[in-house]
N, C-alpha and C positions, 0 to 999 in steps of 0.2 A: 456379686457382689462389687460394691462399687472401691477404687483401692484408692488410698491413701494420696493426698499429694506428695511428690518427692521431693524432699528437703534439698533447697540450693544449697549446693557446695559452697563455702566459706572462701573468701577472696584473700588469697594467698597475701600477706602482709610483709612488706618489706621489713629486711633484717634492719634491727634497731645498729645503729653505726656508735661504735665503743666513743667515751669519751677520754682522748685524751690530751697528752700536756706535752709541748713540746721539748720538757728541760726530763722527762722521763726515756723520749726517746734516745736524747743526746746522751744521756748516761749508759743505754742501752747500748747503743752503737758503740762509743768509748769500751763498755765493758769487753762484747765482742770480739773491738779491733785487738785489744792486750791479753785477752783470756784471763783478763786478770779484777778483780775487783780494788785490790791495792793500788794498781799501777791507774787505774782509771782514773782511780781518785787522786790520785797527786796528781794526773796532767788536767783533772779540773779543779783543783783546787779545793778540792770539798774531803771531808772524814771517810771513811769506808764507811761507816755508820749511816752515812748520808745520801753515798753511792745504793747500798740497799733498799734505804725505802723508796728511794725512787723505782727500783726495780721492781720491788712486793708493790707497789702502788700499779705500776704496768703489768705485772700480770694478774692483779685482784682486775683491774680493767675489763683484760681481755678472757677472763674466763676463769681464773686461776690456775691455770695451768703453768709447768713450772717454763723457763724460756732459758735457765744453766742449769748443768749438773754440777754440783759443788763437788772437785776434784782432791784429792791432798796437797797437790801441786795446784792453783788457779781451776779457771771455770771451762766449761765448755756447754757450747749450745744444745739446748736438745732439739728434738724432731719441732717441736712449737716455736722456737727460737727459730731454727733454720727457716720456718717458714716466713718471720715476720721479719727477718733479715733485709730483704731487697726494697721490700714496700718502707721499713722506717728508712733505709738510704736514700730511697724515692723520695720518700718526704722531706726530708729533711732538705736535699740538693732543691726541691721547687721551691720550698720554704726560703732556702738562704736565695736562689734566683731573684723571687718575689722582692726580697728586702734589697737587694741588688737594686734592681730595676724603680722602686719606689723611691731610693737614696739618689739615683740617676735623675728621675723627674725631678723631686725636688732640687735637687741641686744643678739642675739644668747642663748633666754633662750626659744626659740621655734624652729620651720620651721623643713628642712631635708635636708641633702646631699645626693646623690645617688651616688655611683662610684662604680667602678669596678677594678679588679686588676689580673694578669696573675699566676698561679698556685704557683710559687716557693714563690711569694711575700706574699701567704698567711700563709707559714710557720711560719714567725717569724716578718716579716715586718710589716704588716697589723694589725695582729691583736693586737702589744703594740702599735699603734699610735691611736686605737680604743681605749684601753684603755688609753689613758694621754688623748683623745681630749677627752670620754666623763666625766673622772674625774674634766674637767674645764667646759663643758658646755651638761649636764644632759639631758636635755631639747629638744636637736637637736635631732632628730632623724634619725640613719644611715641606709642605705638603700645599699647592697653589692653586686656585682655579682662577677663570676668568667669566665675568658675567656683567648682567644689568642689577643695578642697585635694587629691585624688586625681588627676584632672582636671588640675592645672596642673602637678602634677608631673611627670604625662607628659609633658604638652606640652615642660615644661622637658627632661626626657632627651630628647626625642625633638630638641632644638636649635630649634623654634617658640619658644621663648621665652628672654629672657635673663633673667628674676628670675619669680618669684614670692613673692606675701605670702600664707603661708599661716599653719594654724594646728593645735594640736592635739586639734579638737574630734571626740571617737570615735576616737579613739587612731589617727591617720591618720597619723600620722609615728612607729610607732612598728615599721612594718614592715622584713623583714628587708634591703629594698630600698634603705635610706634611707640607707647608706655611698656613693651616688652621687651624693648633694647634700650641700651645705655649706649650714648653718644657721644667719642671723646674729639674734640673740636682739634684737624689737622691742619687746617690752612682756610683760606677763604682766595679762588683764582679766579683772575680774570677773564674774559674772553679776547682773542686776535679773531681778526678775519684774512686768510690766507687768499691772496690774488696773486694773478702771474706777475712776472717782474716787469712787465712792459704795461699792465694798468696805472692807469692816470691817477690811483691812489694809494698807488708802492712808495712809498717813504714818506708819506702822511706821519707827522703826531698823533691823528685819533681821527675813528672816523664814527659818525652816527648811521646806526641801521637803518635809516629811512634813504639815506645816500645809497643804497645798494639794493633798492626795492624795484628796479630794473633790470637787474641782474640774474644770471643763471645760476643756479644753486646746486652744489656736489653734496650729498646728505645720505647719512644711513637709513631713512625712510621717506620716503613719499611723502608723508603729514607730518607737518611743524609740530603738532603735538606733542608732549613726552620727550622731544629732544631742545637740542641748545637753539634751535632755530622759533624756540615756541615766543620768544622774546619780542618777533616782528608783530606780532598780531597786534602786540600792545601799542606800534608805531605805524598801524593802520595801513598795512600790508601783507600778502598772503604770499610768501617765497614760492618762487617758483620753481620747482624742484628739477631739474632736467637730467640729472643723472643718480640713482641711489645706488651707493658705494658704501658699504660698511666698514673696508678697514683701511686705517688710517694714514698709512703710508701709500695706498691704492687712488688716496683721496687729493695725496699732494700731486700723485703725477696727472690726475685728470685736471687741477689746476694749471700746473705748467704747462703743459698743453693747451690752455688757454680754453677749454671747455666751460669752466665756472670758478665760481668763488666759492669758499666754507669756512664755516668757524673752528679756530681750533684752542681748544682748552691751553692754560698756560703749562697744564702740568705736562703737554705734548710738543710744546714750543722749541724743548731742546733735541728733539729730533725731527725738525723739517728741515726738508733740503734746500739746500743753497740757490736755488735757481726759482725760487717763489721770493716773495713779500710777506712779512705779518706786519698787520697796524690794526693797534690795538684798539677793540669797541670802547666808548665811552660807556661808564658805569651807568649813569642814571638813563643808558640805553638798553643795557646790558649786566645788572647788579650781578658781582661776584659769585661764584654759586662756592658751597658751602663742602669741604670735604672732610667726612669723619670717619673714626675707627668706630664701628661698632662690634659691644659683644651684648648678649643675652642678659637679660638683668634674671634676678634668684635662681641661678644657674653657678657653679664653681668655675670660675676661670682656671684652665690649664694654667699651671705654674710659666709658662713660656711666653702667655699674654702681654705679661705686663711691660719685660724686658724687651719685646717685640716692637708693643706700642711706643717704648721710649724712644729705640731704634728710630719707628718713624716721624717722631718727634724731632731728635737730632736729625736727621737727613734734612729736615724744613729749615731748619737753624741753619744751617752748614750750606745751606744753599740760597739763604735771606728768603726765606715764605714761598709765598704763591706767586708773588708778582715778577715776571720779569720782563726787560727792554723789548721793544720793538724790531724786530729784523728786519734788515734791508735785503736785499737780493744780491748776493756776493759779487765784484765790479767783475 
């Protein structure tokens, strides 16, 4: 005899969460604290009947069991009331904490800002902006990371950064996907060539890239493409990169030792060591590169983004923009 197919057990349903009002919970906690509807009403600035209605609504939402025993003098929590009490306290405490954090975020007395910058922006622009921002908003936590413009834009697009300080080096801002970003112009910075103190060009008013065609170069990459040296191709020579050195202070050490020359953006010129000379590269040979603060389009900006952008711009005004006078070696 064939057996009837066994019926599948019903999938257990998650309990329905009660719809609760914070007003009910507040009234419940005040009555529990004072043991009296009358005293709770006085503290809340309500009538006693209004407090009673809030408690009745809470009891109905939780299944109808009474939360208080009415006594000749005051009230006392029932078993249901005692069970609810710690949960109500925790809910109200967490809601209060949430409100404090949201208020701090809005008023810039708390919250955070995640931003990134390319290396030379970290030489002077970024630290000065951080100092100015922190002086006005010390409660905001700043998280900074360093990287090349393409990586910073990718991080911004993925939601891992709120703002990115980027540059137009190597055509990094000319891709078709740039519509996803809003670019806030900060400055246009010129280029310098750093040469040893005894170099024939040290102290010159300016220099053309073609005058440096025979030099050994110190660069962060063996290839000129996508770097500051890319402009050399337009002037008929391929730079001979003798030393690949990524870090700016290390490049300066190689220059000071007479091992070659290197290009220095204006943003990094303030931190150049005194035993090398900076000579401006003519704008027609190396057009100033644009520096922007990038934000993501179509996304609500963190409250701190606008004030930090103001700090970046104020820093540029204070230092006179991106152009810097040429530096000569110390006597």
